[in-house]
N, C-alpha and C positions, 0 to 999 in steps of 0.2 A: 734884773729878772727877765725871764723869757716871756715874750709877748703872747697874750692869749687873744686870738682873733676868731675863736670858734664860731660865735654867732654870725659875725659878718661873713666868714668863709662859707658857712653852710648856705647862707642866702646867696652868695655869689655862685656856689656850685649849683644851686637850684636854678639860678638865672641862666647859667651856661647850658644846663640840661634843657631848659625851656626853649632857648634860642635854637639849639640843635634840632629839637623836634619840630619847631616851627619851620625851619629850613627844609626839612624832609618833606613836609606836606606840599611844598611848592613843586616837588619833582615826583610825586607819587604816581602821576599819570604817564610818566615817560616810559620808553621802551624798557621792558623788564628782562631782556635777554642777558643782561649782565647779572651774573649769579655769584653766590659765595664761592670763593676759591677753595678748592679742596686742600686740606693740610694733611700730609702723610706723616705719621709718627711711628716710633718703635717702642712705645712705653710698655707694651706687652711682649717684647722681644720678637716681634714680627711686624712687617710693614702693613699698616692699615690706616684707613681714614680716621681722623680724630673723632668724627661723629659716630663711628662704629665701636669705639672703645667703651666698654661698660664700666667706667670708672671716671673719677674727676681728674682731668688732665688739662693743663693750659700750655699751648705751644706759642713761642715767640720766634718769629722768623729773623733771618740775618738782616733783612732790610730794616726791620723795626729796631733791632739792636743798634744798628748804625745810626738811624734817624734820631733815636732817643739818647744817644751817647751813653749806652750801657757799658760801663767800664769793667765792673766786677759784680759779684753776686749781690752786693748791697743795693745796686740799682734795680734789682728785680722786684722789690717790694710792691710797687704799684702795678705790676703786670698780672697778678693773680689774686683772687679773693681769699680772705682769711690767711694772708701771709704777712708776717712781721719780721723784719731783718734789721739787726743792729750789730754793734761791735764794741768790745772793750778789751784792753790789753792786746789789741791786734788780733783777736779771735772772732770769727764770724758767729753771730748768735741768730741762727735761722729757726723760726717758729712757723709751723703750719698747723692751723686749727688748734692753737694753744699748746702744742707739744714742740719742745726744742731744747737747746743746751742751756741749762741754768747753772753754769759754773764758769768762772773766768780763769781757771787754772788748768795746767797741762795734765793729761792722763785720762780725761773723761771724754768719751766719744760723743759726737753730736747725735741728737735724736732724729735729725733730718740728714740723710745721706746726700753727698754731692758726688756725681759720677762724671768722668770725662771719657767718652767712648767706651762705656761699660766698666771702667776701673774706678773704684771708690777712692776719694781723696779724704784722708783723715790724718790728723785731728782738725778741730775748728780753726786753729791758727794757720793751717795750710789751705783753707777754703777761700782765701781772699786773693787768689791769683787773678791776673788780668785776663779778660775775655778778648779773644781775637780769632779771626778766620773761622767763625762758627757757622754751620748750616742752620742750626736752630737750637733753642733751649726748651726743654720740656719740664714742666713743674707738675709732679704727681702728688696729690693730696691723699693722705691716708696711709696706714701701715703697709710696708713692703716686705716680702719674704719669699714667696713661692716663685717669683720671677727673677730675683736678683741674688747675686752671690753674697753681697753684704747686706744684711737685714737692717731695718730701721722702724722705729715706732711712729714717727711723724709723717714721713713722706720722703720723696727723693727729688733732687734737681739734677737733670741730665743734660750735660753739654755734649753736643754732637758736632765734631769738627768737619769742615769740608774735606772731602777725599780726593785723591788724584783722579783725573779724567783723561780720556784718550786724546781729546782735543786740547790744544794749548789754551789755557784760560788763566786769568789772574786779574789783579787790580792793584791800585795804589790809592789810599785814602789819606788825606792830609787835613788836620784840624788846627785852627788857631782860635784862641779865646781869651777872655779876661783871666786875670791872675797869671798872665804870660803862658797860658796853656799852649803846648805844641805837641801834637800827636801825629805820628806817621805809622800807618799800617799798610803792609803790602804782602801779596802772595803771588806765586807763579807755579803752575803745574801743567803736566802733559805727558806725552809718551817719550820714554827713554829708549826702549827697545820694542819695536812693533810686536803687538800681540803677546808680549811677555812682561815688560816692566814699565810701570807708570811711577811718576814722582810728583811731589808737591812740597814747596817750602813756603813758610809764612813767618813774618816778623812783625813786631810792634814795639814802638818806643813811645812812652807817655811821660811827659814832664810838665810841671807847672810850679808856680810859686805857692807859698803857704796861704791858707785862709786866715791865719793869724800869725802872731809873733811873740817871742819872749822879749818883753819890753826892756829888760835889763841889758841883754846882750845884743838886741837888734837882729836876732836870728829867726828864720821862718819856722813855723810849726804847721802841721797838717798840710804839707806839700806833697809832691809826687815826683819820683824819679824811678821809672820802671822800664825794663827791657825784657822782651819775651821772644822766643823763637821755636818753631816746630818743623821737623822734617818727616815726611811720610814716603815710604816706598811700598808699592803694591806689585807683587810678583805673582804671575799666573803660569806655573810650570806646565799644567795641563788644563783642559777645559773646565773640569769640575773641582779644581783646587785653587784657592786664592789665599795668599799670605800677605798680610798688611803689617809692616813694621813702622813704628812711630817713636821718635825721640824728641823731647822738648825740654827747654830750660827757661826758667824765669828768674830774674834778678831784680831786687828792689833795694835802694839805698837812699833813704830820705828821713823825714821826721814826721811820718804819718801816724794816725791813730792816737793822738795825744789826749791824755785825760785832763780835763779842765776842772778846777775847783769850783764848786757850786755854792755850798753853804755848810755850816755846821748843824748838827742835829739840835743842839741847844738844850736838850731835855735833861742831860745827866752831867755834863762837864762844862760849866760856864767859862772855864779858863782856856778853852780851845780857840781856834782861829776866829778872828772877827769876821763880820759879814763882808762881802765883796766890796772893795773900794773904800771902806770906812777909814782906814789908816794908811792907805797906799801900799799895804803889804801885798794885796792881790789886785789884779787888773780890773779896771772899770768895764772894759769891753769883754764880754763872755768869750769871744774868740781868741783873746790874748791870754798870756800868762805872765806873771812877774816872778819867775823862778830864780832862786839863788844858785841853781845848778844848771850849767850850760847845756850838757848833752841831752838831747831828746831824740836820739837817732833810732831808726828802724831799719834793720838790715835783714833781708830774706833771700834765701836761695832755694830753688825747687827744681829737681830733675826727675823726669819720668821717661821710662822706656817700656814700650808695649809691643807684644807680638800677638796678632789675632789671625787665626787660621780657620778658614771656612771650607768644608769639604762636602760637596753634594754626593752622598753615597748612592742614592737612586732617586726615583721620582717622588718618593715619600719621606726619605730620611736624609738628614744633614747633620753634620757635627761641627760645632764651634769650640775652639780653644782660645782662651784669653789669658796670656801670661804677662805679668806686670811687675816692675820693680820701680819703687818711688823713694826719693829721699827729700827731706825738707829740714832746713835749719834756719833759725832766726835769733837775732839779738835785739832787744829793745830796752831802752832806759826811760824811766818815768820818775818825775818828781812827784811824790805822793801827796803833796799839798799845793803844788803849783804856785808857791808864794815865796816871799823873802824870808819866811820863818825857817831857820835851820831845822830840818826834819828828815824823815825817812825818804831816801831815794832807792829805787829798786832796779836792778838789771835782771831781765828775764832772758836766759839763754836756753833755747830748746833745740833738740835734734830728734828726728824720727826717720827710721828706715823700714820699709815694708815690702813684702813679696806676696803676690797672690796668684793663684792658679784656678781658673774656672773652666769647666767642661759642660757643654750643653748639647744634648742630643735632641734634635727637633724632629717632630712628625707633622706632616701635612697631608691630610686625606680628604675624601669627599664628605665624610660625616664627622670628622674631628681634626683638631690640630692642637699642638702643645709641645712641651719640652720636659725633659728630665735633666737635672743639673747636679754637679758635684763642685764643691768650693773649698778651697784651703787658703788661709790668710795668716801671715806671720808678721809681727811688727815689734820693733824695739824702740822705746822712747827714753830720752835722757833730758833731765832738767837740772839747771844750776841757777839759783836766784839769790844773790847776795842783797841784803837790805841794810842800809846804813846811811850815814851822812855823805860818804864818798865811797860807794861800793866797789868801784873799779880803779880808784887812785887817780882821778883826773887832776886834783889839786894837791896831791900828796899821797902818802901810803894809803892803800885801801883800808877802809874802816867799815866792816860789816858787823852790825849789831846782831843780825841773824843771817845765817846762810842755809838755804834750803836746797838740798841735792837729792836726786832720786833717779832710779832706773826701773823701768817697767817692761816686762815681756808679755806679749799677747799672742795667743795661738788660737785660731778659730777654724772650725770646719762645719760643713753643712751638706745635707742631701735635700734637694727640693724638686718639686714637680708641679706643673700647672697645665691642665688640659681643658679645652673648650669643646663640648660635644653639641653638635647640631641635631636637636631632637626632631625638628621639622623645619619647614620653610620660615616659620615665625618664632620658634622657641629654641633657645640654646641654654646649656648648663655649663658652668665653670666649676671645676674642682681642683683645689691646689693644697699643697701641704709642704711643711718644712721641718726638718729636725736639725737643731742647732746645738753645737757643743763649743764651749769657749773656756779657756784657761788663762788666768792672769797672775803674774807674780810681780811684786814690787819690793824694792829695797831703798830705804830712805835714810838720810843723815840730816838731822835738824840741829844746827849748831847755834848756841846762844852764848852770851858772856859767861855763863856758868858751866859750859862744857858742851859736848856733842851727845845728842840723844839718837841712838840708832832705832830704826823701826822697820819691820818687815811684815808682809802679809801676802797671802795668796788665796785664790778662790777658783772654783770651777763650777760651771753651770751648764745645764742642758734643758732644752725646751722643744715642745712640738706645737706648731701653730698651723692653722688652717685658713684657707680662702674658699668661700662658697658663694657662687653668684648665679643669678638667673637673668636672662635677657629675653624680652618679647618685642618683636618688631611687627606691629599690626599692619603698617604700610611701609613703603620703601624708605621714606624720609623721617620716620619716627622710631626711636629706640628707647624702650623702657627697661630699666634694670634695678635689681635689688641685690645687695651683697653683704656678706658677713666676713670680716677679715680680722686676723689677730696679729699683733706686733710684739716683738721681744727685743730688748737691749740688755746685754749682760751686766752683771755687777760692775761697779766702778769705784775709783778712789782718786783723789787729787794727788798727783805725784810730788814726792818730797815732803809731804805732810804726815804728821803723826795721826793718821786717820785710816781706819780699816775699810775694807771694801763694803759698800752698801749693796742692798738687794737689787735684782734686775727690775727694769721697767717692763710692764706688760699692759697691752691695750686690747680690748675687745671693741670692735668698731662695726656698727650697723649703718648702712647707707642705702638710700633709694634715690633714683634719679631718672631724668628724661633728657634725651637729646633729640632735637628736631630741626628740620628745615621747612620753612613756610614761605608763603607769598612767592610761588614759583622759584623756590630755592634762592631767594634774595635775602632771607632772614634766617639766621641760626639762633636758636634759643636752647641753652643747656641749663638745667637746674638740678640741684641735689639737696637732700636733707640728711642729717646724720646724728647719731648718738654714740658717744664713746664712754666706756667704763675704763678708767685710767688708774692703774695700780702701781704703787711704789715709785712715783715720780721722784727723780734724783735731783735734789736741790742743793746748791752750794751757797755758802755764806762765809764771811770773815769772822775770825775769833781772836781774842787777845793772845799774844805770845810774850814770853819773857823778854825783858829789856825794852819794853815800850813798843815793840813791833807788833805785827799781826800775822796770823796764819789763816788757813782755810779749812773748811770741813764740809763734807757731803752728808746729807740726810735723806731719808725716804719720807715722802708724804703718803700716808697709807692709801687713801681712796680719793679719787676726783671724778667729776662727771663733766662731760663736754657735750653740748647740744648746739646745733647750728644749721645754717642753710646758705646756699650760694646760687647766684644766677649770673650767667654770662650770655651776652647778646652781641651779635654782629649783624649789621644791616647794610646791605648795598641799596640805599634808598633811591638812587638813580645812577645814570651813567657817570655822574660827577661826584656824588656824595656818599660817603661811607661813615657809619657810626659804630663804635664799639663801646660797650659798657659792661661793668662787672659790679656785683654787690655781694658782700659777705656779711653774715650775722653770726655771732658767737655768744653763747651763754655758758660760762665756765664756773665751776664751784668746787673748792676743796672740801671734801666731806670729812676727812680725818687727818689732822696734822697738829702735833704738840711739839713746841720747840722754845728755845730762848732766842730772842732777838738781841744779839750782842750790841747793836747800835742803840737799842732802848731796853737794856737788860732789866731795868727796874719797873717796867710797864707803867711809866708815868709817875714814879715816885712812891712806890710801895714801901711801907714801913719795914725797916730791918734790912732793906736791900742796899748794898754799897756798890756803885758802878765800877769801883776799883777792886772789888773782891768777887771773883767769879763764883765762889762757893755760895754766894747769897743771891745769885741771879734767879729771876722768876721764870718758870716755865709757863708759857701761855698757850692757849688753844686758838688755832687759826682757822678752824672749820668755818665755812661760809665765805672765805676770801676767794678772789678771782685768781686764775692762773697767771703766770708771768707772760708778758708780751702777748696777751690775748685780747685785742681790741674787740669791743662789742660790735663795732661797725667798721667795715672797710668798703670804700666805693671809689670807682674811677670811671670816667667817661672821656672818650676821644672822638672828635669829629674831623674828618678830612674831606676837603673839597678840591677837585681838580679843575683847572682852567686850561682848556685846549687852545693854543695860540694858532693863528693862521699859518705860521711858519712850520707847524708840526711839532713844536716844542710844547712842553707841559709845565705848568706851575701848580704845585700842590700845597695847600695851606692846612696844617694840622694844629688843632688846639685841644689841650687835655687838662683835666682836673683830677686830683686824687685827694680823698679824705679818709682820715683814720681817727677813731675816737680815742678816749683816754686809755693809756696802758700803764701797767705796773711793772717795774723791773725787779720786784722782790715779792715772794709769796706772803710776806708780812703786810703788804698793801698799805704802807705808810705813804703819806702825802708827798714827802720829800724824795721818795723813791718811785715817783710816777711821772708821766708826761701828759700835758694837756692835749685835747684834740688838736689836730693840725690839718690844714688844707694847703696843697701846693698846686701850682699851675705851670704847665709846660707848653711850648709852642715850637713849631718847625715850619719853615717855608722852604720848599724844595723846587729847584728848577731842574728839569730833565731835558737834555738835548734830544732832538728827534732821532739821532742814531742810537739812543739808549745806552751809550757808553759813558757819556759825561754827565755829571749832575753836580749841583751846588746847593748846599743847605745853609740857611740861617736859622739857628736854634737858640732856645733859651730854656733853662731849667730853674724851678723854684723862683718864678718871676717876681713874686711879691716879697722875696727875701725872708721867708718864714724861718725863725730861729727856734730850733727844737733839738732835743737830745735823742740819740738813737740808743743810748744805754746810760745807766747810772750805776755807780759802784760805791758801796759803803765801807769805810775803813773803821773797824771796830774799836781801835785804840784811841783815835783822835775824834771819833764821832763826826767825821767829815764825810761829805758826799761829793764824789767826783763823777764826771760824765764825759761822753763823747758826743760832739756836735755833728749834726748833719751838715752837708755843704751849704753855703749861702747861695744867693742868686748867681748863676753862671750863664754865660752866653758866648757864642762864637760862630765861626763859619767853617764848613767842611766841604772840601772839593773831592769828588770821587771820580776815578776813571777806571772802568771795568772793561776787560777785553777777553 
């Protein structure tokens, strides 16, 4: 069983907080000329201070990404309040303020968009690419539409890559750690042709052994073998025209994202798998599996090519064009019981190709600024998933009990605008709107021992959403704002399944907030409160399929309500001590949702219900339940203290703690599809040479080796629960040389 240390961890978190505050009091009388460093973001498609943005945004700098060993989007969970991130079947499950992707199957778009230099990365399986050579990461909380080409209901995570520079700049970072971790990241950029052409190249190789193993074959699972590269060319034919070309490739060949058998439901089918370790069929160590099927491989390939053109038309107008082409393919094999019991193994083979074109006309004047945008997006998705004892013929002829194949075409376009009007020196008004049109077609082949069942469906949707905001700045360092925004995500369906498109998700979001600098600009305090009306949440679940296999289905939950608050604090307590803290609170409730829970279809033993006969299943009312991956409380605190040595070198000590309350992985809110509260601790000791080029870091993540699941998945036919484990305690050393 996974350990529950919630009471002890909360006490430890409180103790860490208390120690940090005590330390700051000792330095409160020192020279206060050291102030909060200004962070420039482009969350609203223009460069501005983070403190001036009338919305909830968290920015993570490249230095912090490196210090905290942020490898991919999964590591961002503890950097922003009310954010929960997990994965299953190798798909990122990103949730912001209770809204995210509640499906494990191909064809359903994430509710939180991930952008790389303004280009959306979709679907969720493609969002697990490695982070490297980034200037910063911006986490936007709340619906997005009037500023971005691809809309989202939950928010957006924006990755901003380092761009070419006129001066020759670069770095090499090398990391060694436990589990034989070896990471090398390097970049080099500068002028190729004076005043005309700049370039930059970046690469990253990340490799380590597995956090667990298949005990039968002695092979690693949950390991890493990743290689990434990016080339950028910036061409300036004339003073007012800038062309940025970017090409990137990512390759992954390992056994990552393995599902681990947790338990059987036990309520409906006592003949299913025994508890972990009771007969030796399943591993005693939750990080291991005892699978009768050797392959657990994960192969991913991602290519992206972008062209961004910026033209300064005059002193007031500029035009931006972003053209992008992306491809992604992956093959992943899972043993769906992770045991010696001969059972279903599944191979998921996915491919997607997308093209997008975005045009933005920007205006910047004395009394207003904003943009008008046009967007076009086209995507083709293919899925092929055989399920059987040997779906790809590893030990003989392929034996697929069920084969799920499907093709989906997506075409979307939008017209959007967002303008900020300066009504006076203290008041400003934001007006935005978006008109979205989306069409989807899918064609499926669901093959069972009884034959092939074809299925096809299509849908088209259009919607108009608005953004309205008002900001008041009574003094220079305080910004008050209130806003109303709407979100829209088109109808969706799981690819390859006999399942029609469900209705679009829609969100009405109200938010008020304050951003302020205090104590001679040594303290920044940002706070927000919000209420969401969430309609037609798209929920995925597994359902029984012929031949003892399982399929998937999407449903809409009619109405849900989300309320919450967030506080973010940064304090330069002295010339040596800095403290950062964040607190998020969520209160979520499903108001209307009736469904059958196929993992407990008889609702605890209702008379007349047969768990093997779907015609007798009981429809239950799940109103009052919490939303998926919506923890009531998220909190983190980091304290960093600098020691200035006589030599001019510096040693920085950083200690942090992160806490998250219980979360549910299913809208049915069953105990076995939830995760207990967790608290993790990280630390980093960094030596900086006085020339500011060389540094060395000793780091540790999840110091107390907290064992917890980042997702859980229910198989409706065996009534078994599978899950993906978060990394164990890891530590290592990183040597950085920047020039």
